Structures are given as C-alpha cells and as structure tokens.
Phi, psi and omega in degrees: 000133178298152177259018177262127180226149173254135174244135181233129183224130167233114190263190185290349172291335176057038180261343180160195184248133170250136179225146175228150166255115188243142178250119181253015187293336182271359184097334174259207177234134174232114179280117181277321180211150177231139176219151177216154182215122179290151175290140167301150184304319183295319179291317179299316179298319180292318179296319177297317181296327183285358172286350178228159179299145179198178182292139173052039189289333177297314179298313183294321181295320181293317179293323177296322177297320176300313180297321179297318180294327176294322175294319176300316182298324178297320178294321176301316180297322177298318181292319178294319180296319181294328183268342184073019183266154171271157179306326183295344180281346183259127182293317181191161171255130169263109186248113183290319189084183184246116178292126175239341173216142178215099184226058182292142175077000186260167171072298184237013182093340177251314182070204184195164168221135185240118171247113179296125177191146173238079186299330177296320178294319180296321177297321178293319184288331187253337186072021182236142175302138182242134170248128184214184178056053184286332192271334191291329178293323178297317178296318179299331180269018176086009181268175179278347183076359181198153350280151180258343186288340185306323179298322176291320179304319179298318182297334187253321192247354184298143177237132181300132175073015186220139170277122181245134174258139174238117183250114176263121179247092171257221174299319173248150179258143175219150187240133172248137175242121180256104185278150180294340179274006177099350178288142176237125179236154179193153181191163175280142179266329183144211181292145171253260180267349192303309183288320178299315181295318182297316181292321179296315179297320182294323189253343180237345184080359178265145184290339178203164181273098187302114179062012180074019184296321181293316178299319182295338180279347181258184177235147180289134179264106187302318182294318178294317180300317179297321179296316180294317182288348178284353176306125184304332182305322185296334181267354181293142174283157174286153003283141178210150177214159183207184181188198179288349173301328179256302187271090185219181182300316178299323177299314180294318181300322179297323180283338183272355183303324180268011181225040185297333182271002184294139176292137181306321180295327178290324176295319179298318178299321181289321178294322177295319178294325177300311179298315181298314181295316181301316181290314184293319182291325177292320179296319181291320183290321187269340186220073176302130180086014178300128183253343187215123178237117181261124185251131176229181185085174182301331180297339179294342179268358179268097185301321180294317178297315179300320179295322180291320177297317179297321179293326181280344178236066187297339181279349186249148170275116181257115185228159172286149177298339177301325179287345178257008171108356181218115183304148188305323183275000178257345190295310184291321177297318178296326178298321181281335169296317180294319178296324176297320178298318179298318181296315181298328180272358180071024181281128176275136178255128179266104184248026182302326182272359178244309182258342184085011179298156186292340181179185183290138180219152168279127184254133174111142175261141186253129179241099186298151177299000000 
C-alpha cells in the first residue's frame, strides 16, 4: 500500500479548504505539497447559514455538500499537478467536511455532529479512495467527537521528558497536552477566530483582522470581557467541545446589549483578549509547569493574539508550529491525512482522554476509488 495520503480540511473559520499531500513512509510525516482554495462567497454564506435552522435545509445542505466536494476535488487536482502523480499513487484522501452542527451527548443521550461532505462524489471526482465522517463513531461511543487531532500531534510534536502543549486556533480553539508519560489529552477551549472574524467583517469589510492590528488599536473593555468569560462553557471540565452552535453572532449580540456605545475597535480588542484568556487559562489549569506551547491554525498568524497568549503564560515558550517543523495551515490537513491512514489500516484510536469515548475505535467511513 502506498504511504502517500492527501488530507483536506475546511474548519470552523469557513474561509476555504487546505490540502496537503503527505508522505508517511519514514514513520513520521513529510508534507510534499500544500494547496489551498478560498470558498466562493455564495458557498461560504450558505455554509454559515446552515449553522442554524432554516427553510428547506436538508435540500440546501446536500447541494452545499456537493459544491464543497467539488472545491475539495480542485485542491486534490492542484496537489496532483504539483507532484506530477497519478491518482493511483495516493492511498486515500482524508476529507474532514464542513461542520455545521455539533451537539454531542445532547437531546437523546447520544446527540450528533454534522460535517457536510459527499465522500462518494469526491471518490468519483478524483478516482481516489476517500475516508470521511471521522467524528460520528466517536460520538456514537459516548465521546465528544472532538478534538481528533491530538493523536496526530503526539506523532509529530511530542518531546521526550517534557509536557508539550499544542494549541490549534481555527474558528474554535482547542488544546492538546502531550504528557511525558505517554498520555495525550485534549479539549476545546472556546472561540478561536470565529467571533473576531465576524466582528471584523461586520465593521471593516475585511474577512479577518490582519495580524491583529485593529484589535491592538483598541482597548479591552473589562466589564464586557467579564460578561463573555461568565459563559458556563469556560468553567466546564474536560472532555469538552464546542462550535458555532454556541459561539456565534447572536451569542455576542446578547452580551453587547449593555455595551451599545462601545467603539468597534474596543470590542475587537476584547474579543481577542477573550480568545487569549480562554486558551491561556485552560493551558494553565490543565498543565501546571507547561514550558512549550506550539500554536497552529490561522490564529498563529495573528501577532497581537500570539503576544497576548505569551504574556498570559510567561512561564511557557509560545511558538508557531512552523518553528516545530510543520506550518500552521498544514497541521490540521496533515492530521486528516494521518487519520485516513489509520482508518485504512484498521487502527483503533484510544481517545478516552481527549473526547471521552468509551474506548478505542476505528474512525472514518471508507469509500473505495
């Protein structure tokens, strides 16, 4: 079986697709090529809308999934073209899909998580075996379905004799703790870029706050920050996971009712501080003595946010994952390439300390080429 896998990720930031062609033949991971493609405005708007109930949503969700797979297929073609490889050289594609609802453990004791994807269509479009639907088996086994990347983080970032933290800041932020005794823990911290991006788009017309410059121009509003941090999720013990079901525009609007006169830049500064505090307090609470925090995801490019996390964790070295060997926008895509490899090999992943699942399970459904 070839050791070349493609990983495709579109996260809660909903800005587009990141893909990698990864080689696992050496036992580690070597990213041969990386490609990314932004979502067309119409698709992004539809995916955002599908995070909440609406008219004819089953029909709309299926068509959005079809459109998403066509975008995924374009990224696959870019990776194949860059490498000069034929589809037959790739063992499988690990396709995450687009999360639009995440409600594990709720309603009937099991709940659900929904990632829009049509893996059969992607297999048809690419001629490559597709592994998808990674999260639902974990939820069925009593887990949160997230985060799934910590097992991959151990394979890539673990250091002998040292507790290492890996902080992924996408739309939502999640933290992995790699313990020196071999234990791997992980959980969601709360909002990552989702609220900052939404507020920035609303008030500046830009999709994100470039390097956090707008936030840095404002001042943190202590009363608003206290109100935001009073959200019960932040005090929940791990395992815990969240998404746009909770941290969304209506949630923010409810907290802003008593701050209608606040300057937009000050709100942005406060939202950035919220993400920094949520991540730092979880790291401090869960890993006393943490010396090294590796940051990946889009948030790693926000200099102001990175500086605030570093200031809140003075005992730790806070670095971009690029300094640890894997660029920030490649980590999650590489993780799903790795997860696809585990599924194809029938390897069970024990995520009891990350998702709370009852035991080790093979994650992902396989759609042969």
